[in-house]
Rosetta silent file (secondary structure, phi, psi, omega in degrees, C-alpha in Angstrom):
SEQUENCE: MVSDRLKKVIAIAQKAGSNIMEIYNRQETVGFKVTTKSDHSPLTEADLSAHTVIVEELSKLTPGIPIISEESQLPDYNERSEWNSFWLVDPLDGTKEFIKRNGEFTVNIALIEEGVPVLGVVYAPAKKLLYFAEMASGSFKQVGEEEATRIFSSKANPSVPLRMIESRSHGSEALETYLKENNLKIKERISSGSSIKICLVAEGKADFYPRMAPTMEWDVAAGDAIYRYSSTQGIHSSGIIYNKPNLKNESFIFGF
SCORE:     score description
SCORE:     0.000 S_00000001
   1 L     0.000  128.021 -178.787    0.006   -0.002   -0.013 S_00000001
   2 L   -76.127  136.710 -178.235    1.448    3.362   -1.055 S_00000001
   3 L   -72.389  157.824  175.337    1.678    5.884    1.789 S_00000001
   4 H   -61.713  -37.580  179.211   -0.163    9.191    1.848 S_00000001
   5 H   -61.068  -42.968  179.786    3.180   10.980    1.962 S_00000001
   6 H   -65.433  -40.073  178.043    4.310    9.329   -1.258 S_00000001
   7 H   -59.547  -39.127 -179.960    0.997   10.193   -2.926 S_00000001
   8 H   -70.352  -35.612  176.958    1.524   13.850   -1.981 S_00000001
   9 H   -67.565  -39.239  175.097    5.103   13.842   -3.315 S_00000001
  10 H   -58.175  -44.540  179.278    3.826   12.382   -6.582 S_00000001
  11 H   -61.735  -37.091  178.202    1.331   15.261   -6.793 S_00000001
  12 H   -65.554  -44.532  178.071    4.155   17.740   -6.221 S_00000001
  13 H   -60.981  -39.910 -179.284    6.243   16.178   -8.998 S_00000001
  14 H   -69.263  -36.288  176.328    3.273   16.302  -11.343 S_00000001
  15 H   -64.372  -42.959  175.342    2.626   19.961  -10.509 S_00000001
  16 H   -62.799  -39.899  178.026    6.258   20.764  -11.293 S_00000001
  17 H   -62.187  -37.358  177.642    5.927   18.732  -14.483 S_00000001
  18 H   -63.078  -40.576  177.409    2.929   20.821  -15.566 S_00000001
  19 H   -63.979  -42.101  178.702    4.978   23.990  -15.169 S_00000001
  20 H   -60.554  -44.821 -175.967    7.816   22.443  -17.191 S_00000001
  21 H   -67.905  -30.996  177.468    5.443   21.388  -19.984 S_00000001
  22 H   -61.723  -40.504  177.699    3.912   24.856  -20.237 S_00000001
  23 H   -73.923  -40.431  179.993    7.369   26.210  -21.060 S_00000001
  24 H   -60.470  -40.489 -174.686    8.260   23.176  -23.205 S_00000001
  25 H   -76.424  -18.035  177.448    5.129   23.543  -25.361 S_00000001
  26 L   -99.037    4.396 -176.693    5.736   27.210  -26.151 S_00000001
  27 L   -59.622  -43.676 -174.399    9.369   26.631  -27.034 S_00000001
  28 L   -69.721  -32.084 -176.895    8.811   26.385  -30.788 S_00000001
  29 L   -93.137  -42.299 -176.025    6.741   29.569  -31.055 S_00000001
  30 L  -106.493  -35.351 -176.892    8.086   31.867  -28.354 S_00000001
  31 L    80.413  177.260  176.655   11.309   30.181  -27.260 S_00000001
  32 L  -153.802  160.435 -177.089   13.026   30.569  -23.897 S_00000001
  33 L   -83.430  136.269  175.201   16.339   31.758  -22.551 S_00000001
  34 E  -117.426  123.331  175.873   19.120   29.275  -21.826 S_00000001
  35 E  -111.736  173.553 -178.179   21.947   30.330  -19.554 S_00000001
  36 E  -119.694  128.812  179.579   25.079   28.487  -18.434 S_00000001
  37 L   -79.818  175.392 -176.907   25.874   27.658  -14.827 S_00000001
  38 L   -63.485  -25.793  177.488   29.341   27.729  -13.263 S_00000001
  39 L   -90.576   12.195  177.235   29.791   23.998  -14.045 S_00000001
  40 L    72.083    9.541  174.036   29.010   24.754  -17.730 S_00000001
  41 L   -85.599  153.115 -176.616   25.679   22.918  -17.621 S_00000001
  42 E   -77.450  154.881  177.187   22.611   24.596  -19.138 S_00000001
  43 E  -138.647  131.914  179.172   19.876   26.264  -17.101 S_00000001
  44 E  -123.043  168.876  176.823   16.388   27.229  -18.323 S_00000001
  45 H   -64.226  -23.246  177.007   13.396   28.943  -16.821 S_00000001
  46 H   -66.932  -40.218  176.109   11.773   25.492  -16.633 S_00000001
  47 H   -56.980  -47.142 -175.412   14.480   24.338  -14.193 S_00000001
  48 H   -71.336  -36.979  179.123   13.794   27.341  -11.971 S_00000001
  49 H   -64.718  -45.535  179.179   10.020   27.120  -12.220 S_00000001
  50 H   -64.747  -41.461  178.512   10.056   23.444  -11.191 S_00000001
  51 H   -57.652  -46.999 -177.378   12.496   24.168   -8.384 S_00000001
  52 H   -61.111  -45.835  178.956   10.249   26.872   -6.933 S_00000001
  53 H   -60.170  -49.197 -174.895    7.157   24.645   -6.963 S_00000001
  54 H   -64.759  -46.247 -178.960    8.910   21.662   -5.404 S_00000001
  55 H   -63.303  -43.813  178.846   10.653   23.591   -2.652 S_00000001
  56 H   -62.282  -45.589 -175.328    7.491   25.496   -1.714 S_00000001
  57 H   -73.857  -38.547  176.195    5.316   22.359   -1.630 S_00000001
  58 H   -65.610  -36.868  179.012    7.825   20.139    0.207 S_00000001
  59 H   -62.380  -34.461  176.708    8.330   22.887    2.781 S_00000001
  60 H   -76.440  -37.253 -178.057    4.610   22.839    3.448 S_00000001
  61 H   -69.258  -45.689 -176.709    4.376   19.024    3.470 S_00000001
  62 L  -135.224   76.533 -175.672    7.312   18.434    5.836 S_00000001
  63 L   -59.924  -20.852 -178.766    8.397   21.769    7.354 S_00000001
  64 L   -89.866   -3.971 -176.909   10.939   20.118    9.606 S_00000001
  65 L  -105.174  121.792  179.699   12.869   18.317    6.838 S_00000001
  66 L   -67.632  161.907 -175.553   15.565   20.313    4.987 S_00000001
  67 E  -127.400  132.079  167.472   15.744   20.339    1.195 S_00000001
  68 E  -112.107  122.721  175.434   18.688   20.133   -1.182 S_00000001
  69 E  -122.615  148.492  177.468   17.869   21.076   -4.749 S_00000001
  70 L   -54.878  -33.008 -172.254   20.225   21.320   -7.703 S_00000001
  71 L   -97.386   16.198  175.909   19.042   24.888   -8.203 S_00000001
  72 L  -122.430  164.241 -179.953   19.567   26.115   -4.622 S_00000001
  73 L   -69.039  135.441 -178.416   22.684   26.971   -2.665 S_00000001
  74 L   -78.510  123.715  176.547   24.235   23.912   -1.037 S_00000001
  75 L   -60.553  152.747  177.402   24.340   24.150    2.755 S_00000001
  76 L   -59.396  145.075 -177.881   27.763   23.770    4.367 S_00000001
  77 H   -62.361  -32.732  178.201   28.731   20.166    5.118 S_00000001
  78 H   -58.928  -34.943  175.669   29.139   20.950    8.813 S_00000001
  79 H   -75.154  -49.645 -175.343   25.441   21.701    8.853 S_00000001
  80 H   -64.322  -31.830 -177.164   24.380   18.867    6.552 S_00000001
  81 L   -64.774  -15.723  177.642   26.368   16.238    8.406 S_00000001
  82 L   -88.714   -7.323 -176.668   23.981   16.644   11.349 S_00000001
  83 L   -76.486  135.094  171.841   20.913   15.850    9.270 S_00000001
  84 L   -90.050  -26.774  178.488   19.174   12.493    9.798 S_00000001
  85 E  -150.674  154.445  176.315   16.888   13.041    6.814 S_00000001
  86 E  -164.527  155.965  173.680   16.499   15.470    3.918 S_00000001
  87 E   -86.306  139.027 -179.486   14.816   15.867    0.562 S_00000001
  88 E  -125.595  117.196 -164.961   17.116   15.605   -2.454 S_00000001
  89 E  -128.020  132.827  163.970   15.703   17.184   -5.613 S_00000001
  90 E  -116.338  102.118 -172.756   16.598   17.589   -9.267 S_00000001
  91 E   -61.741  -31.860  177.512   13.766   19.808  -10.538 S_00000001
  92 E  -146.182   92.201 -179.297   14.594   19.089  -14.200 S_00000001
  93 E   -86.024  124.282 -176.184   16.920   16.184  -14.797 S_00000001
  94 L    95.804   43.632  179.940   18.003   16.101  -18.426 S_00000001
  95 H   -60.490  -33.445  176.587   18.009   19.790  -19.282 S_00000001
  96 H   -62.750  -38.329  179.733   19.927   18.994  -22.469 S_00000001
  97 H   -71.137  -34.705  174.933   17.149   16.625  -23.506 S_00000001
  98 H   -60.185  -46.506  179.940   14.588   19.343  -22.678 S_00000001
  99 H   -65.688  -36.174  178.020   16.384   21.772  -24.974 S_00000001
 100 H   -74.108  -15.380  179.160   16.578   19.105  -27.715 S_00000001
 101 L    63.855   41.771  176.873   12.836   18.518  -27.269 S_00000001
 102 L  -102.266    3.653  175.038   13.108   14.686  -27.201 S_00000001
 103 L    79.693   -4.471 -173.557   10.920   14.257  -24.112 S_00000001
 104 L   -94.521   60.421  176.124   13.588   12.404  -22.092 S_00000001
 105 L  -132.368  154.698 -173.183   13.673   14.681  -19.074 S_00000001
 106 E  -138.882  160.226  166.518   12.342   14.100  -15.589 S_00000001
 107 E  -100.946  126.373 -176.487   11.393   15.625  -12.271 S_00000001
 108 E  -118.781  122.618  175.812   13.320   13.809   -9.507 S_00000001
 109 E  -132.404  126.133  179.538   12.385   13.907   -5.829 S_00000001
 110 E  -133.012  148.048  172.393   13.924   11.634   -3.189 S_00000001
 111 E  -107.491  123.594 -179.614   13.796   11.407    0.583 S_00000001
 112 E  -105.341  127.013  175.694   17.107   10.412    2.179 S_00000001
 113 E  -126.642  123.328 -179.314   17.134    8.918    5.665 S_00000001
 114 L    49.992   43.015  175.695   20.421    7.968    7.350 S_00000001
 115 L    79.913    5.938 -177.177   22.146    8.062    3.957 S_00000001
 116 E  -119.757  135.115  174.544   19.594    5.828    2.199 S_00000001
 117 E   -77.053  109.146 -175.373   16.959    6.892   -0.363 S_00000001
 118 E   -95.910  -13.290 -179.473   13.754    5.579    1.261 S_00000001
 119 E  -149.770  138.886  179.214   11.312    7.251   -1.146 S_00000001
 120 E  -149.939  143.629  174.782   11.680    8.322   -4.741 S_00000001
 121 E  -132.253  127.840  173.231    9.593    9.821   -7.549 S_00000001
 122 E  -123.368  117.198 -175.656   10.753   10.126  -11.169 S_00000001
 123 E  -124.945  122.481  178.195    8.249   11.816  -13.448 S_00000001
 124 E  -103.993   91.554 -170.127    8.730   12.321  -17.198 S_00000001
 125 H   -64.512  -33.378 -179.652    5.939   14.821  -18.011 S_00000001
 126 H   -67.252  -24.812 -179.907    6.405   14.829  -21.787 S_00000001
 127 H  -102.130   -3.848 -175.133    5.870   11.051  -21.817 S_00000001
 128 L    53.417   42.996 -173.775    3.211   11.021  -19.062 S_00000001
 129 E  -116.692  126.242 -176.999    5.477    8.421  -17.470 S_00000001
 130 E  -129.237  130.781  171.519    5.734    8.055  -13.716 S_00000001
 131 E  -121.345  141.685  177.513    7.915    5.864  -11.546 S_00000001
 132 E  -151.982  156.439 -176.174    7.710    5.893   -7.761 S_00000001
 133 E  -160.198  154.356  168.193    8.949    3.805   -4.844 S_00000001
 134 E  -151.883  155.521 -173.198    9.303    3.597   -1.120 S_00000001
 135 L   -56.908  -38.028 -172.718   10.978    1.053    1.099 S_00000001
 136 L   -78.606  -23.373 -172.438    7.752   -0.249    2.661 S_00000001
 137 L  -122.899   -7.043  177.840    5.746   -0.816   -0.535 S_00000001
 138 E    94.732 -165.339 -174.283    8.176   -1.401   -3.416 S_00000001
 139 E  -113.393  146.248 -174.193    8.557    0.180   -6.853 S_00000001
 140 E  -140.909  156.933  174.581    5.822    1.096   -9.341 S_00000001
 141 E  -129.846  140.527  177.747    5.315    2.402  -12.861 S_00000001
 142 E  -138.597  132.091  177.286    2.355    4.350  -14.199 S_00000001
 143 E  -115.224  119.994 -179.833    1.718    5.505  -17.769 S_00000001
 144 L    57.100 -131.084 -178.381   -0.866    8.256  -18.224 S_00000001
 145 L   -94.225    5.156  178.952   -4.102    7.471  -16.470 S_00000001
 146 L   -64.991  160.190  177.059   -3.473    3.723  -16.374 S_00000001
 147 L   -70.625  137.411  178.438   -3.339    1.988  -13.032 S_00000001
 148 L   -64.534  144.596  179.749    0.116    1.838  -11.475 S_00000001
 149 E  -127.812  148.598  175.149    1.798   -1.573  -11.521 S_00000001
 150 E   -67.027  143.836  175.187    4.629   -3.047   -9.501 S_00000001
 151 L  -121.448  149.878 -175.734    7.935   -3.371  -11.300 S_00000001
 152 L  -138.368  154.807  176.932   10.702   -5.828  -10.530 S_00000001
 153 E  -148.122  152.116  174.757   14.308   -6.473  -11.491 S_00000001
 154 L  -117.434  158.820  178.513   16.969   -9.082  -10.841 S_00000001
 155 L   -63.734  140.952  179.670   20.716   -8.662  -10.717 S_00000001
 156 L   -72.062  148.665  177.837   22.345   -8.998  -14.132 S_00000001
 157 L   -99.667  107.794 -176.072   24.424  -12.062  -14.961 S_00000001
 158 L   -69.131   -6.690 -178.922   27.751  -10.852  -16.427 S_00000001
 159 L   -88.718   -3.958  179.608   28.457  -14.239  -18.028 S_00000001
 160 L  -121.829  159.671  177.297   25.675  -13.875  -20.621 S_00000001
 161 L   -59.842  137.065 -171.309   25.000  -11.241  -23.341 S_00000001
 162 E  -121.390  157.299  171.383   23.333   -8.197  -21.756 S_00000001
 163 E   -96.196  119.166 -177.150   21.098   -5.277  -22.604 S_00000001
 164 E  -110.540  132.472  172.464   22.885   -2.074  -21.612 S_00000001
 165 E   -97.870  133.127 -178.900   21.239    1.295  -21.143 S_00000001
 166 E  -134.823  164.291 -176.760   23.578    4.238  -21.735 S_00000001
 167 E   -71.309  137.578  177.019   23.395    7.988  -21.741 S_00000001
 168 L   -73.256  -25.999 -173.140   22.211    9.683  -24.900 S_00000001
 169 L  -111.995   -4.722 -171.110   24.335   12.748  -24.089 S_00000001
 170 L  -136.355   52.981  172.688   27.356   11.379  -22.198 S_00000001
 171 L   -69.358  157.764 -176.678   29.116    8.628  -24.127 S_00000001
 172 L  -156.725  153.886  173.303   32.762    8.035  -23.196 S_00000001
 173 H   -65.138  -32.046 -179.684   35.898    6.101  -23.973 S_00000001
 174 H   -60.629  -36.562  177.792   35.922    5.064  -20.324 S_00000001
 175 H   -63.567  -46.501 -179.382   32.691    3.144  -20.879 S_00000001
 176 H   -63.654  -37.149  177.683   34.121    1.206  -23.824 S_00000001
 177 H   -64.636  -43.307  179.260   37.234    0.449  -21.769 S_00000001
 178 H   -60.343  -44.310  179.741   35.105   -0.808  -18.874 S_00000001
 179 H   -63.166  -41.940 -178.971   33.164   -3.169  -21.146 S_00000001
 180 H   -68.828  -44.985 -177.490   36.345   -4.546  -22.683 S_00000001
 181 H   -65.453  -29.625 -179.929   38.232   -4.951  -19.417 S_00000001
 182 L   -97.106    5.066  176.675   35.309   -6.794  -17.828 S_00000001
 183 L    52.983   42.194 -179.864   34.704   -8.911  -20.923 S_00000001
 184 L   -86.995  128.756  178.158   31.027   -7.950  -20.997 S_00000001
 185 L   -94.491  127.192 -175.920   29.079   -9.086  -24.032 S_00000001
 186 E  -111.222  120.464  177.499   26.392   -6.622  -25.117 S_00000001
 187 E   -93.658  -18.914  178.674   23.440   -7.866  -27.152 S_00000001
 188 E  -154.752  134.998  174.890   21.624   -4.539  -27.175 S_00000001
 189 E  -114.552  121.067 -176.339   22.589   -0.937  -26.481 S_00000001
 190 E  -112.548  131.552  178.488   19.715    1.337  -25.500 S_00000001
 191 E  -108.091  141.865  177.474   20.120    5.097  -25.274 S_00000001
 192 E  -157.593  166.665  175.953   18.082    7.413  -23.106 S_00000001
 193 L  -107.080  164.534  171.278   18.286   10.665  -21.181 S_00000001
 194 L    58.785 -160.987 -177.101   17.863   11.541  -17.516 S_00000001
 195 L   -75.014   -2.043  174.018   16.873    9.124  -14.710 S_00000001
 196 H   -55.716  -31.596 -178.535   14.713    7.150  -17.133 S_00000001
 197 H   -59.011  -49.183 -179.649   17.863    5.054  -17.614 S_00000001
 198 H   -63.624  -39.079 -177.233   17.886    3.834  -14.016 S_00000001
 199 H   -67.553  -32.528  176.725   14.149    3.187  -14.119 S_00000001
 200 H   -64.934  -33.372  173.573   14.501    0.980  -17.213 S_00000001
 201 H   -68.873  -41.915 -178.301   16.866   -1.217  -15.228 S_00000001
 202 H   -62.244  -31.694 -179.662   14.389   -1.225  -12.324 S_00000001
 203 L   -96.946    7.096  173.519   11.574   -2.484  -14.554 S_00000001
 204 L    81.294   12.902  178.098   13.730   -5.104  -16.235 S_00000001
 205 L   -86.673  -13.330  172.159   13.865   -3.521  -19.696 S_00000001
 206 L  -137.779  151.085 -177.126   17.641   -3.164  -19.451 S_00000001
 207 L   -84.197  -38.006  179.943   20.084   -5.363  -17.567 S_00000001
 208 E  -156.773  159.410  179.323   22.490   -2.698  -16.381 S_00000001
 209 E  -133.133  107.338  176.888   23.393    0.972  -16.592 S_00000001
 210 E   -97.583  137.272  176.439   27.054    1.978  -16.231 S_00000001
 211 E  -129.962  111.789 -175.905   28.018    5.617  -15.792 S_00000001
 212 L   -89.271  -23.332 -178.149   31.734    6.307  -15.872 S_00000001
 213 L   -87.714  157.148 -179.826   31.544   10.125  -15.755 S_00000001
 214 L   -63.429  148.776  172.261   30.797   12.105  -12.586 S_00000001
 215 E  -135.380  173.909  172.232   27.237   12.899  -11.548 S_00000001
 216 E  -106.899  159.076 -176.681   25.716   14.611   -8.554 S_00000001
 217 H   -56.362  -39.555 -178.258   23.656   12.916   -5.880 S_00000001
 218 H   -66.473  -20.775  177.539   20.454   14.710   -6.946 S_00000001
 219 H   -67.008  -30.682 -166.395   20.838   13.234  -10.436 S_00000001
 220 H  -121.252  -13.648 -170.090   20.413    9.675   -9.214 S_00000001
 221 H   -59.538  -47.042 -178.493   18.767    9.564   -5.767 S_00000001
 222 H   -65.384  -45.585  177.169   15.132    9.191   -6.885 S_00000001
 223 H   -62.801  -36.124  178.480   16.016    6.623   -9.541 S_00000001
 224 H   -61.272  -41.652  176.980   18.187    4.803   -7.014 S_00000001
 225 H   -60.783  -41.482 -178.420   15.154    4.392   -4.721 S_00000001
 226 H   -67.396  -37.256  176.613   13.124    2.977   -7.590 S_00000001
 227 H   -68.239  -48.356 -175.714   15.938    0.547   -8.432 S_00000001
 228 H   -56.652  -42.665 -172.712   16.575   -0.537   -4.837 S_00000001
 229 L   -94.799   12.868  173.379   12.963   -1.441   -4.101 S_00000001
 230 L   -93.967    1.201 -175.727   12.366   -3.226   -7.409 S_00000001
 231 E   -62.256  139.504  175.794   14.312   -6.252   -6.262 S_00000001
 232 L   -74.369  -18.301 -179.888   12.632   -9.628   -6.604 S_00000001
 233 L  -139.909  110.262  177.813   14.418  -10.647   -3.407 S_00000001
 234 L    71.683 -134.346 -178.162   15.046   -8.194   -0.594 S_00000001
 235 L  -131.827  132.682  174.074   16.543   -4.817   -1.564 S_00000001
 236 L   -68.026  152.125  170.087   19.111   -4.062   -4.237 S_00000001
 237 L  -107.848  133.691  178.819   22.251   -2.250   -3.217 S_00000001
 238 L  -100.207  -20.047 -178.766   23.473    0.530   -5.513 S_00000001
 239 L    82.271   -1.967 -178.765   26.666    1.351   -3.664 S_00000001
 240 L   -84.941  131.660  178.260   25.928    5.091   -3.822 S_00000001
 241 L  -102.938  137.603 -176.088   26.537    7.040   -0.613 S_00000001
 242 L  -111.024  152.905 -177.188   24.465   10.149    0.062 S_00000001
 243 L    67.831   40.122  172.116   25.236   13.468    1.763 S_00000001
 244 L   -70.553  163.598  179.951   28.917   13.339    0.925 S_00000001
 245 L   -54.311  -39.152 -178.946   30.912   16.546    1.502 S_00000001
 246 L  -112.187    0.963  177.747   30.708   17.557   -2.186 S_00000001
 247 L    62.534   15.989 -177.552   27.688   15.423   -3.277 S_00000001
 248 E   -96.385  135.491  169.804   29.623   14.122   -6.280 S_00000001
 249 E  -101.552  121.935 -178.725   29.481   10.537   -7.565 S_00000001
 250 L   -70.239  -42.578  177.811   32.612    9.655   -9.530 S_00000001
 251 L  -165.241  165.719  176.241   30.991    6.662  -11.242 S_00000001
 252 E  -162.385  165.355  174.180   28.408    3.966  -10.639 S_00000001
 253 E  -140.204  121.860  173.305   26.810    0.890  -12.156 S_00000001
 254 E   -97.651  131.600  173.480   23.180   -0.108  -11.633 S_00000001
 255 L   127.073  -27.023  179.549   22.258   -3.706  -12.299 S_00000001
 256 L   -99.546    0.000    0.000   25.097   -5.826  -10.917 S_00000001
């Protein structure tokens, strides 16, 4: 049974998604401004609009739980290290895909407790595609107005040919080296943007997702929750640690 808190977080993600789609749908006729952040990643008014909605609504839902969003100033680690729980948010994951207008962008909201993502919502508004999970009830997928269904995944077997999901925007020589050094046989390579990649592993449509380049914790936390609680036996481990001093993940692999 899905908790009332998770239902409310889903509603927040969908509200943010509606704001994103309003901007997305007028892109061809009116356009929108794209700026560049200090890390050279793009920023649009859709990122900021979704950020405002999510922070305002989460603050009302759980006023005692702090929030880290990609689009807000990161609190000092001395302060964060005292937190037992916090919301970790990427208001628009896949801004490059948003700009390209391929629909592969998501709203990501996760609740971290004692370093573990215990609740996660990944919503792709352009696809009307919703994934959500919590430790107590498992992982789910919902398309449009259809009824949500449980999703499951098993650990990949590296001794057989595998289906690999990879980033549409972040291919690398390091990935090819990893595949060769580990003698992994790939029968299908699937490309996608944003946290949809992790969710495809969680629902068993891909066997594994390797990411050799750095990411930030907010990029993966919600998808990580959906992957962890999709296990057919117990809980998957992702190996990702949350609330690190700089919030950076050097690399990770979902599926093994």
